[in-house]
C-alpha positions in Angstrom: -22.0 -3.0 -24.9 -20.5 -0.2 -26.3 -23.0 1.8 -28.2 -21.4 5.0 -29.1 -18.1 6.5 -28.7 -17.9 10.2 -29.5 -14.2 12.1 -29.7 -13.2 15.4 -30.0 -9.8 17.1 -30.4 -7.9 14.2 -29.6 -4.3 13.9 -31.0 -5.0 13.9 -35.0 -9.0 13.4 -34.9 -11.1 16.8 -34.6 -14.5 15.0 -34.6 -15.6 11.6 -34.6 -18.9 9.6 -34.0 -19.0 5.8 -33.9 -22.2 4.1 -33.3 -21.1 0.0 -32.8 -23.4 -2.6 -32.9 -23.2 -6.3 -31.1 -21.6 -9.0 -32.8 -18.2 -8.8 -34.6 -17.2 -5.1 -35.5 -14.0 -5.0 -37.6 -11.7 -1.7 -38.2 -9.3 -2.0 -40.8 -6.8 0.6 -42.3 -3.2 1.2 -43.5 -0.5 1.6 -40.8 -0.8 4.5 -39.2 -4.0 6.0 -40.0 -5.0 6.3 -36.7 -6.4 3.1 -35.1 -4.4 2.8 -32.2 -5.3 6.7 -31.3 -9.3 5.2 -31.4 -8.2 2.7 -28.9 -6.0 5.4 -26.8 -9.2 7.5 -26.7 -11.4 4.6 -25.9 -8.6 3.9 -23.0 -8.7 7.3 -22.2 -12.8 7.7 -21.2 -12.1 4.7 -19.4 -9.8 5.8 -16.9 -6.7 3.7 -18.3 -3.3 4.8 -17.8 -1.8 6.0 -21.4 0.0 8.6 -23.4 0.3 12.1 -21.3 -0.4 14.4 -24.0 -3.6 13.6 -26.0 -5.1 17.0 -26.8 -5.2 17.6 -30.4 -2.5 20.5 -31.8 -4.4 23.7 -31.8 -7.2 22.6 -29.3 -7.7 23.8 -25.9 -8.9 20.6 -24.7 -9.5 17.3 -26.0 -12.8 15.3 -24.8 -14.2 11.3 -25.3 -17.6 10.3 -24.5 -18.8 6.7 -24.5 -21.9 5.5 -23.8 -22.9 1.8 -22.6 -25.8 -0.5 -22.4 -26.5 -1.9 -19.3 -28.3 -4.9 -18.4 -30.0 -5.3 -15.1 -27.5 -7.6 -13.9 -24.4 -6.2 -15.0 -21.5 -5.7 -12.4 -21.3 -1.8 -13.2 -24.2 -1.3 -11.4 -22.9 -2.1 -8.0 -20.2 0.1 -8.3 -22.3 2.9 -9.4 -24.3 2.5 -6.3 -21.2 2.3 -3.9 -19.6 5.5 -5.6 -23.2 7.7 -5.2 -23.7 8.1 -8.9 -26.7 7.5 -11.1 -27.4 4.4 -12.2 -29.5 3.1 -15.2 -29.8 0.9 -18.0 -27.4 3.1 -19.8 -24.0 4.4 -18.8 -22.4 7.7 -20.2 -18.7 8.0 -19.3 -17.2 11.7 -20.4 -13.8 12.7 -19.7 -11.9 15.9 -20.7 -7.8 16.8 -21.0 -6.7 20.0 -20.9 -3.8 21.4 -21.8 -2.2 21.7 -18.9 -2.8 18.4 -18.2 -5.6 18.6 -15.7 -8.0 15.5 -16.6 -11.9 15.6 -15.4 -14.0 13.1 -15.5 -18.1 12.7 -15.4 -20.4 9.5 -14.8 -24.0 10.1 -16.0 -23.2 13.8 -15.6 -21.7 13.5 -12.1 -18.1 14.1 -11.4 -16.2 11.4 -10.4 -12.7 10.2 -10.0 -10.4 7.9 -12.2 -10.5 5.5 -9.7 -14.2 4.9 -10.2 -13.6 5.0 -14.0 -11.0 2.1 -13.6 -13.1 0.4 -11.5 -15.8 0.6 -14.1 -13.8 -0.2 -16.9 -13.2 -3.6 -15.8 -16.5 -4.6 -15.9 -17.3 -2.7 -19.1 -14.5 -3.6 -21.6 -11.7 -6.5 -22.3 -8.7 -5.4 -24.4 -6.2 -7.6 -25.9 -3.5 -6.1 -27.5 -1.3 -7.2 -30.5 1.5 -7.4 -28.1 -0.1 -9.7 -25.4 1.6 -12.9 -26.6 4.6 -11.4 -25.3 3.2 -12.0 -21.9 3.0 -16.0 -23.0 6.9 -15.8 -23.5 7.6 -15.5 -19.9 6.9 -18.5 -17.3 5.9 -15.8 -14.9 2.9 -14.9 -16.3 1.7 -18.3 -16.9 1.1 -18.9 -13.3 -1.5 -15.8 -13.3 -2.9 -17.2 -16.5 -3.7 -20.4 -14.6 -5.2 -18.8 -11.7 -7.6 -16.6 -13.6 -9.0 -19.7 -15.3 -9.1 -21.8 -11.9 -10.9 -19.0 -10.2 -8.4 -19.2 -7.4 -8.9 -15.9 -5.8 -10.3 -17.2 -2.3 -7.5 -19.6 -2.2 -4.8 -16.9 -3.3 -6.2 -14.7 -0.6 -5.8 -17.5 2.2 -2.5 -18.4 1.2 -1.5 -14.8 1.2 -2.7 -14.3 4.7 -1.0 -17.1 6.0 2.1 -16.3 4.1 2.0 -12.6 5.7 1.0 -14.2 9.1 4.3 -16.5 9.0 6.5 -13.9 7.5 5.4 -11.6 10.3 6.3 -14.8 13.3 9.6 -15.4 11.3 10.2 -11.5 11.8 9.5 -11.5 15.5 11.6 -14.5 16.0 14.6 -13.0 14.5 14.0 -10.1 16.4 13.6 -11.5 19.7 16.6 -13.7 18.9 18.9 -10.9 18.2 17.5 -9.2 21.0 18.7 -12.2 22.9 21.9 -12.7 21.5 22.8 -9.0 22.3 21.6 -9.2 26.0 23.7 -12.3 26.7 26.8 -10.5 25.2 26.4 -8.0 28.0 25.1 -10.2 30.7 27.9 -10.2 32.9 28.0 -6.1 33.1 24.4 -6.4 33.6 24.4 -8.9 36.5 27.3 -7.0 37.9 26.0 -3.5 37.4 22.3 -4.0 38.7 24.1 -5.9 42.0 25.6 -2.9 42.5 23.1 -0.6 42.2 20.5 -2.8 44.5 23.4 -2.5 47.3 23.6 1.2 46.7 20.0 1.3 46.1 19.9 5.2 45.6 16.5 7.1 46.0 14.9 10.2 44.0 16.4 13.5 45.4 18.8 11.7 47.7 21.9 13.3 46.5 20.4 16.6 46.8 19.5 16.0 50.3 22.9 14.7 51.3 24.8 17.5 49.7 22.5 19.9 51.6 23.0 18.0 54.9 26.7 17.5 54.4 27.0 21.5 53.9 25.2 22.0 56.8 27.5 19.8 59.1 30.5 21.4 57.6 29.7 25.2 58.2 27.7 24.0 61.9 30.7 25.1 64.3 30.6 28.7 63.3 26.8 28.6 62.9 26.1 27.2 66.1 28.5 29.7 67.9 26.4 32.8 66.3 23.1 31.1 66.9 24.1 30.4 70.5 25.0 34.4 70.8 21.7 35.3 69.3 19.9 32.9 72.0 21.8 34.3 74.8 20.9 37.8 73.7 17.0 37.1 73.6 16.5 35.1 76.9 17.8 34.2 79.9 19.2 37.9 81.2 18.7 39.4 77.8 16.0 41.0 75.9 13.4 38.6 77.1 14.2 39.3 80.8 14.3 43.3 80.2 11.1 43.4 78.2 9.6 41.4 81.2 10.9 43.6 83.6 9.5 46.8 81.5 6.4 44.5 81.0 6.0 44.7 84.9 7.0 48.2 85.6 4.6 49.6 83.2 1.8 47.6 84.6 2.3 49.1 87.9 2.1 52.4 86.4 -0.9 51.8 84.4 -3.6 52.5 86.9 -2.6 56.1 87.7 -2.2 57.1 83.5 -5.8 57.1 82.9 -5.4 54.2 79.7 -2.2 56.1 78.3 -0.2 52.7 79.0 -2.8 50.2 77.6 -1.3 50.4 73.7 2.5 50.0 74.6 1.7 47.1 77.1 -0.3 45.5 74.7 2.5 46.1 72.0 5.1 44.5 74.5 2.8 41.7 75.3 2.8 40.4 71.8 6.4 41.4 71.1 7.0 39.0 74.5 5.0 36.3 72.5 7.1 36.9 69.3 10.3 36.8 71.4 9.2 33.6 72.6 8.8 31.9 69.4 11.9 32.9 67.9 13.7 31.7 71.1 12.1 28.4 70.7 12.9 28.0 67.2 16.1 29.0 67.6 16.8 26.3 70.4 15.6 23.9 67.8 18.1 25.1 65.4 20.9 24.7 68.3 19.7 20.9 68.8 19.9 20.3 65.0 23.1 21.7 65.0 24.3 19.2 67.6 25.7 16.4 65.7 28.1 13.5 66.0 31.3 13.9 63.5 31.1 10.2 62.7 27.7 11.5 61.1 29.5 13.6 58.8 31.8 10.9 57.6 29.1 8.8 57.1 27.0 11.0 55.1 30.0 12.4 53.1 30.5 8.4 52.0 27.3 8.1 50.9 27.3 11.1 48.8 30.5 10.3 47.3 29.2 6.6 46.4 26.3 7.9 44.8 28.2 10.6 42.5 30.7 8.1 41.7 27.9 5.4 40.5 26.5 8.0 38.1 29.8 9.1 36.8 30.5 5.3 36.3 27.4 5.2 34.4 27.5 8.3 32.7 24.2 9.5 34.2 23.1 12.2 36.5 22.6 11.0 40.1 19.1 11.8 40.2 18.4 9.2 37.0 20.1 6.7 38.5 17.2 4.9 40.2 15.9 4.9 36.8 18.7 3.5 35.5 18.7 0.8 37.3 15.4 -0.1 36.3 16.5 -0.3 32.9 19.4 -2.6 33.6 16.9 -4.7 35.5 14.1 -4.8 32.7 17.2 -5.5 30.3 18.1 -8.5 33.1 14.7 -9.9 33.3 14.1 -9.7 29.2 17.5 -11.8 29.1 16.2 -14.3 32.0 12.7 -14.8 29.9 14.3 -14.4 26.8 14.8 -18.5 26.4 11.0 -19.0 27.2 9.9 -16.1 24.9 11.9 -17.5 22.0 10.6 -21.0 22.6 7.1 -19.2 22.5 7.8 -17.3 19.4 9.2 -21.0 17.9 5.9 -22.3 18.6 4.1 -19.6 17.0 6.2 -19.9 13.7 5.7 -23.6 13.5 1.6 -23.1 14.0 1.7 -20.0 11.3 4.0 -22.0 8.8 1.9 -25.3 9.2 -1.2 -23.1 8.1 0.7 -21.8 5.1 1.5 -25.0 4.1 -1.7 -26.1 4.2 -3.2 -23.1 2.6 -0.4 -23.5 -0.4 -1.1 -27.4 -0.6 -5.1 -26.6 -1.1 -3.7 -23.9 -3.8 -1.4 -26.4 -5.7 -4.3 -28.9 -5.7 -6.9 -26.8 -6.8 -4.2 -25.3 -10.1 -3.5 -29.0 -10.6 -6.9 -30.1 -11.5 -7.4 -26.4 -13.0 -4.3 -27.2 -15.3 -6.1 -30.4 -16.7 -9.1 -28.5 -17.7 -7.3 -25.4 -19.1 -5.2 -28.2 -21.0 -8.5 -29.8 -22.4 -10.3 -26.3 -23.3 -6.9 -24.7 -25.1 -6.9 -28.1 -27.3 -11.0 -27.4 -27.8 -10.0 -24.0 -29.3 -6.7 -25.1 -31.3 -8.7 -27.5 -33.8 -10.7 -24.7 -35.2 -7.6 -22.5 -35.2 -6.0 -24.8 -37.5 -3.6 -26.4 -34.9 -5.8 -29.8 -34.2 -2.2 -31.3 -33.9 -0.6 -29.3 -31.6 -0.2 -30.6 -27.9 -0.7 -28.0 -25.1 -0.1 -28.6 -21.8 0.1 -26.7 -18.5 3.3 -27.9 -16.4 2.8 -27.2 -12.3 6.0 -28.0 -10.5 7.5 -26.8 -7.5 8.7 -23.5 -7.1 10.2 -21.2 -4.5 7.6 -20.8 -1.7 6.0 -16.8 -1.4 2.6 -15.2 -0.9 1.2 -16.8 -4.0 1.9 -20.5 -2.8 5.0 -22.7 -4.1 4.1 -23.4 -7.4 5.8 -22.8 -10.8 3.6 -22.8 -13.8 5.0 -23.1 -17.8 2.9 -23.6 -20.8 4.6 -26.5 -22.9 3.6 -26.9 -26.2 4.3 -29.2 -29.5 3.3 -27.7 -32.4 3.6 -30.8 -35.1 3.2 -34.4 -34.3 6.5 -36.3 -33.5 8.1 -33.0 -32.4 9.7 -32.7 -28.8 7.4 -30.8 -26.6 8.8 -27.4 -25.1 8.3 -24.2 -23.6 6.2 -22.2 -25.2 8.6 -19.3 -26.2 11.1 -21.8 -27.8 8.6 -23.9 -29.7 5.8 -21.2 -30.9 6.5 -19.0 -34.1 4.8 -15.4 -34.2 1.5 -17.0 -35.8 1.1 -19.6 -33.6 2.0 -17.7 -30.7 -1.2 -15.7 -31.6 -3.3 -18.5 -32.2 -2.5 -19.6 -28.5 -3.2 -16.2 -27.0 -6.6 -16.3 -28.6 -7.3 -19.9 -27.5 -6.2 -19.0 -23.9 -8.2 -15.7 -24.2 -11.5 -17.6 -25.2 -10.9 -19.9 -22.4 -10.5 -17.1 -19.9 -13.5 -15.3 -21.0 -16.3 -16.5 -18.7 -19.1 -14.2 -19.9 -18.3 -12.3 -22.7 -22.1 -10.7 -22.6 -21.1 -8.6 -19.6 -18.3 -6.7 -21.3 -17.0 -5.7 -24.6 -13.9 -7.5 -25.9 -11.2 -5.8 -28.3 -8.7 -7.7 -29.9 -6.1 -5.2 -31.7 -4.3 -7.4 -33.9 -4.8 -10.5 -32.5 -4.4 -12.2 -35.9 -0.6 -10.7 -36.3 1.5 -13.3 -38.2 -1.2 -15.4 -40.1 -2.4 -15.4 -43.5 -4.6 -17.5 -45.6 -6.7 -20.4 -44.2 -5.2 -19.9 -40.7 -6.2 -16.3 -40.8 -9.7 -17.6 -42.0 -10.1 -20.0 -39.1 -9.0 -17.2 -36.6 -11.8 -14.9 -38.3 -14.4 -17.5 -37.8 -13.2 -18.2 -34.2 -13.8 -14.7 -33.3 -17.0 -14.6 -35.4 -18.2 -17.2 -33.2 -17.0 -15.6 -30.1 -19.1 -12.3 -30.9 -22.1 -14.5 -31.3 -22.3 -14.3 -27.4 -22.0 -10.6 -27.6 -20.0 -7.8 -28.7 -16.5 -8.1 -30.1 -14.2 -5.1 -31.6 -11.3 -6.3 -33.8 -8.5 -4.0 -35.4 -7.3 -6.2 -38.3 -4.8 -6.0 -41.2 -6.0 -9.5 -42.4 -8.5 -10.0 -45.3 -9.7 -12.9 -43.9 -10.8 -11.8 -40.6 -12.1 -8.5 -41.7 -14.6 -10.4 -44.2 -16.2 -12.3 -41.1 -17.2 -9.0 -39.7 -20.9 -8.1 -39.0 -19.7 -4.3 -39.2 -16.8 -2.5 -40.6 -15.4 0.5 -40.7 -12.4 1.9 -42.2 -9.7 4.1 -40.4 -8.1 6.9 -42.7 -6.0 9.2 -42.7 -5.9 12.6 -44.7 -4.2 16.2 -44.8 -6.6 19.1 -44.9 -5.0 22.8 -44.9 -1.8 21.5 -43.7 -3.1 19.5 -40.7 -3.3 15.7 -40.6 -6.9 14.4 -39.5 -7.6 11.0 -38.7 -11.4 9.9 -39.6 -13.6 6.6 -39.3 -15.9 5.7 -42.1 -18.4 3.1 -41.9 -18.5 1.0 -44.7 -21.5 -0.1 -47.0 -21.4 -3.3 -49.3 -19.5 -1.8 -52.2 -17.1 0.3 -50.2 -16.4 -3.0 -48.1 -15.7 -4.8 -51.0 -13.0 -2.0 -52.1 -11.5 -1.9 -48.5 -11.1 -5.9 -48.5 -9.6 -5.9 -51.9 -7.2 -3.1 -51.1 -6.0 -5.2 -47.8 -5.6 -8.1 -50.6 -3.8 -6.5 -53.4 -2.2 -3.2 -51.9 -2.8 0.2 -53.1 -3.6 -0.9 -56.8 -7.3 -2.5 -56.7 -7.8 -4.8 -59.3 -10.7 -6.6 -60.6 -9.2 -9.8 -59.4 -8.5 -8.4 -56.2 -12.4 -7.1 -56.0 -13.3 -11.0 -56.9 -11.2 -12.3 -54.1 -12.7 -9.8 -51.6 -16.2 -10.9 -52.8 -15.5 -14.3 -52.5 -14.6 -13.6 -49.0 -17.4 -11.8 -48.1 -19.4 -15.0 -49.7 
């Protein structure tokens, strides 16, 4: 229950403190006095999205504080605990709006986010605005109303999940079919190209190796001649023979030189070893340079074939192997495509069957709930002076979607014998308001947990009908707390607590105030609502009659 509302420097309110009570709380006042500002301020502290600029002109910031009583089992307790916020039997919300647009919120003196405020607000306040009946004019919203009454959330979640699964399966199948169609369009190319590449079988690094081998063979004759000359100079009668003779001569003379030739002899021995190693390497090179001229021809043919294949497919020769693997993968996908399509079709059929089953259960649930809603609304229409009206919730087959395949429309007949038709075409403004009130009453499961606000729900009705609306609001308020903004004296007279919203100009500034009304002031306010600006004794008498 909303206990107090403290507003400072919001729009045309400088300072306002309100203490609300259980039961039916009524707010009245002339048009433009600031009743909507009061609701805007309450919405602001609850985290609702509303006006962008709320700070009163000349003030640095606006602030709203709302205090609620929380019974032990109130759902707000769970939200506070999940958010790590202080929890108790009272809840104090405070929110500040600065001139630069920054907004800061506190819950029980602990900073919190706007999302937490909005979560709490869903458990604290239920607002039914003066234009809510416009939603009744659009059949697209009728299904949501029925689902709310039917408490169909679990079935809707199941239906949405199966719809998402079927949609995903449908997309996968379409993607696979598109890929298969594209692959089939290039099937001849793929098979021919893979056959050519398999026949060629290029290996990593082969092109560079063949090019090097070809270059070596092309220059082999000249190179072999130079290498042979070098081999002759080192071996046989060349350097190796001369160094061998020098070593023998020095070894013969070494015994007469007292060791002076030891170092030269050792150096010659090392040189002969190195010379022998060099000679062996040269011989191996000569052997390698010996090639069959046909081998050069074969090497060139292989090299040119690899390069031609690379040019044909616009890749570098080194990437031919990778390119061949890609083509093989596409060809394999084509060959496996038919089986994959069949598997995806089976998965789609399974997903669609699951969706159809979930949607059918939701349809059945809605049809049963529609009958209960019709009976419930009809019971509410009688005390609202519409006992002869007929209300029917028509559930028909519509376009399949995530929320099922049902179209829902409210159909009414407001007079006996009159043909039934869509609510938007049959009901007048006052009738729409009463249909809306009846629906809202049917949708309110436990008013004891929330503060219910009706903003001019009695719009378009008067006389005995307005009295009937007021009495239904009064009966509803016996379960908890109801706040009503009204221009109807019949509704205002039935309130347990009455405030008047008034506007004044002080020091050139327009200010809005809310005044609690005692017995005498309440008579005058209701008399004003009856007769206008000039309050007559007849109007006061009428007000007293309404107050009982």
